[in-house]
N, C-alpha and C positions, 0 to 999 in steps of 0.2 A: 279911437274908433268906437262907434256906438254898437252895442251888442244886444241881441235878444237873449234872454236867459230863462232857463226852466228849472224850477225846483219841484220836487215831489214830496208830499207828506209821507212820513214813515208809517207803514201799516204792515199787516201780516202778509200782504201780497207782494212785498218789495222784490222778491226773487223773480216774479213774473215780469217786472219792469226792466230788469237788468239786460236781458238779451235784446230788447227793443232799443234801449238807449245805446247799447254797444254798436248797433248798426250805423250810427252817426257819430260815435265818440270812440276814440282810440284808448280810452281809459280801461284799466283792468276791471274785472268783475268786482274785486274787493273794493277798489276805489269808488266805483259807482254805488255799491251797497253802503259804504261808509258815508258817502255824500248824502244819500237819502236819509240815513239814520241821523246825520248831523245837520239836516236842513240846509245843505249847501247846494250850489248849482250843479246839476247833473249834465246839462247840455247847454251850449250857447252857439249862436251864429251871428254873422255880420248883418246888421240892420238894413244895409243897403243892397244886399245881394239877393235878388228875387229867387234864384234857384235854391240857394241855401235856406231861405225862408220857407219855401215850399217843402223841402225835405224836413225841416224843423217842425213844420205844421203837421206833416204826416206822422212823425214820431210822437208828437204831442197827442194827436188824436188816437194813436195806437195805445199809448199808456192809459189814456182816459177810458178807452174801450175795455181795458183790463181791470178797471175799477180805481185807478189812481185819482187822488185829489192833487191838482197841480197849482202852481203859482207861476205866472208869467211876468217877466220883468223886461222893461226897456232900460238898460243899464241898471240903476238901482231903484227905479220907480216901478211899482207893481201896476200892471195894466190888466184890463179885462181880457178874457180868453179870445173873444172875437176881434180883438185889436189886430192880431196877426193876419186874419182873413181880410180885414179892411186895408191893411198895409199892402198886402200882395195885390189886391184889386186896384189900389191906387197906382202902384208901380206899373201894373199891366196897362192901365188906362193911359198913363203918361207915355209909355212906349208906343202904344197905338197912335196917340195924338202926334207924337214925334214922327212916326212913319208917314202919317197923312201930310204933315207939314213938309217933310222931305220930298214927298211925291209932288206936292204943289210947287215947291221951289224948283224942282228939276223938270216940271212940265209934264209929268207922267200921269196926271189925273185923268 
């Protein structure tokens, strides 16, 4: 399964990031804090689940707004931060196109 993963650079504000991460991660406060300190993944989600990606993006934006420097990965490949927005937009466009096609096929246009 392909995953989107988030790492956060260790800095003096790491305790500000923990409650934000915990909203979407069942890990303990200590585990999240240690993952930040050790440059490990603090949050991940399913690459193909649009709703999970949206929640992931909100969390990512929230920690950025608190001053975090983040690193976004598609599995083990680092990607640009706007990659997730583009991915969500693509999935939404595909869903919209699929609905239009379904309407045409069923004659509901």
